[in-house]
N, C-alpha and C positions, 0 to 999 in steps of 0.2 A: 803803638796803638793807643788811642785815647781811651780814657776810662769809659766803661759802658754807661756809667751814670751820666757823664757829660754828653756822650754820643747820643744817648737815648733822648735827652732833652732837645738836642738839635734836630735829630731825625724825626721825632714825633711832631715837630712843627711843620713838617712837609705834608701837604694834603694827601690824604689817602693812605699814609704809611701804616696806621693802625690796622687797616683792613688787610695789609700784606702779612701781618703776623697771624699766627693761628694758635689754638689751644693745644696743649700737650696731649699726645695719645696716652692711653692707659699705661703702656710700657714706659714711655718717657716720664709720665707723672710719677710712677713708682720709683724710678731712678732719682728723680729730682727731689721727691719727698724725703728720701733717705739722706741725700746730700745736704739738703737744707737743714734738717735736724742736726746733723753732725756739725755743720759750720756754725749754726746758731749756738750750740753748746760750747763750742770752742771760743767764739767771740764773747760769750757771757763771762768767760774767765778774765776778760779785760776789765770788767766792772770793778770798781774800788770805791771805798769811802773817801778817797782823796780826789776822785775825778767825777765830774758831771758828764753824762752822755748827752751831747748837744745835737747829734745827728744820727739817725738810724735809717739809712736808705735801704729799705727792703719792704716792698708792699705786700709780698706774699702772693700776688697775682701774676704768675709767670706766663708769659707768652713765648712761643717758639718761632724762630726764624725759619720760614719754609725753604729758604735757599742758603743753607749754611755753608761755610767754608770748612767746618769741623763736623764731627759726628752729631753733636747736639749743641745748638747755639740758642741761648735764651736772652731775653731783653732786660733781665733784672738781676744784676749781680749785687754784691754786698758792699756797703760803705758805712763805717761808723766813725764819728768824731767825738773826741773828749776834750774838755777843758778842766783845768785844776779848779777844784771846789774852794771857793773863798772860805777862809777860816778853818780849812782842813789842816791836818798835821803837816801835809806837804806844803800847803800855802804858808803856814806860820814858820816853817823851818827854812824854806828856800825862796819863796816869792816875796813875802812881806819885807824882809830885810832889803831886797833889791828895790822894791817900791818906795821904801822910806829913803833910800839913797837917791833915787830918781827925784823925789820931791825936794830933797836938800839941794841937789845939783840944779834943779830948775830955779830955785830961789836965788842961787848964785849965778844964774845965767851961764852955766857951764854946759854949752850945747854939746861939746864933744863927749863929755862924761854921760850926759843924758842918753845920747845915741848908743854909746857903748853898753851902758846898763840896760837899755831897752832891748838890745840884741841878746844880752844874757837872759833877760826875762822871757823873751819870745821863745828861746830854745828850751824852756822848762815848763811852759804852761799848756801845751797842746799835744794831742796825739790823734793820728788818723790811721785807719786800717781799711784796705780794699781787698776783696776776695773775688777772684775770677774763676769761673768754671770753663774748662776746655780753652785755656788761653792759647792762642795760635802763635803769638810771637812775644819774645822779650825785647825790651827796648835797649838792650845792652849786650855786648859780647861777653860771654862768661870768662874770657881770658883777657879782658880789657885791663888797662893799667889802673883804673879807678874802681876795680871790682875786687873785693876781698872775700874769700870763702869763709863761711861760718859752719861750725860743726854743731848742729842742733839735732838732738835725738828725736827721731820720728819723721824727720824730713828727708826727702831724696837729696836735696841740696839746699843750702842757705847762702845768701850773699849780702854783704854790706856794700852798697853802691854809693860812691861819692856823688852827691847831687840828687835833689829830690825828684820824685815822680810827679807828673801833671803840674809842673810849674812851681812846686813847693821847694823851699830852701832846705838846706841840711842834707842828711843822709837818708837813703831809703834802704830798708831791710827787706829782702825778698826771701820768702820761704816757699819752696817748690815741692809738690807732691805728685807722684807719677813717674813715668819713665823719661825723665829729662836727660838721661844719659845719651839718648838717641837724638837730641836736639842738634841742629846744624846751623852754622852761620848763614845769614841771609841779609837782604838789604835793610831790614829793620834792626837786626842784632842777632837774635837766635830764633830759629823756627822749630816748633815741636813737631815730631814725626808721629802722626796719628796712625794707629793700626786699623781701626775700624773705618768703614766708608762714611761719607756724609749721609745725613738723615737716618742715623741709627741711634738707639737709646743707650749711648755709652758716654760716661764721663771718664776721660782718660787722664786728665790732670787738673790740679788745683794750683793756682798761684796766689799767694798772699803778699801784699806790700804794706809795710808798717812804716810810718814816718812821724817825726815829732821829737819829743823829749828822749834823748838817747839813754838816760839812766833808767827811765821807766820801760823803754823797749827792752833793755838788757834784763830787767827783772822778768818781763814776760817771756823772753826767749828761754830763760832758765827755769821758769815755774809752770808754764802752761803745758798741758798734756797734748803735745803735737802729734804723737803717734795716732791718736784717735782720728785725726784728719784723713788718714788713709782709708777710713771706712766710708768716706764720701765718694771714693772712686768705684767704678763699676768693675767687678771681677771679670 
């Protein structure tokens, strides 16, 4: 399933689509306000003096899909992107030495070394996180050969998947909250089994995907209070 951010841009270009969305009911808004507050507090733990937040895709103006395939489907999920802050401790320690080597290699016309160092640099300078409410499908099979379980306190399941999400390179780290134990294989990968019917004010799962610098991601996996994310789910 495409990210909601990309899908929304494409879909909203279609005439009349905005008119097909609707405002949340009071019951839906209550559930969403609670979830948004929890997710925002969690994502704020990603902020660091070493990183500049370059993208924060969340407008706060949530619209609801009137014909959902899940209990509650919204048009506005979360996406944040970070880049290493120039002259930060991380930059001086990890990035600056590579940049200097790239400069030397360019002066020597050593294209192979420039490309190799550029790849190293790319793997260290960026971070992206996407959060989905009531994710219907996962794009991978939980038992696939390139899927490695992670044991992260507070999550229902965690996985490191070889290959990036949404066309990104590298690994993608999936943190799942909710009853993903009932998920079943389908044509997309794995499908979540929702308990509540469509058009009801329930958030049954949260799926978070983190991509980018592996060392920074591992810091976050070990230090963020992931247990709090379960408070975004509707009891």
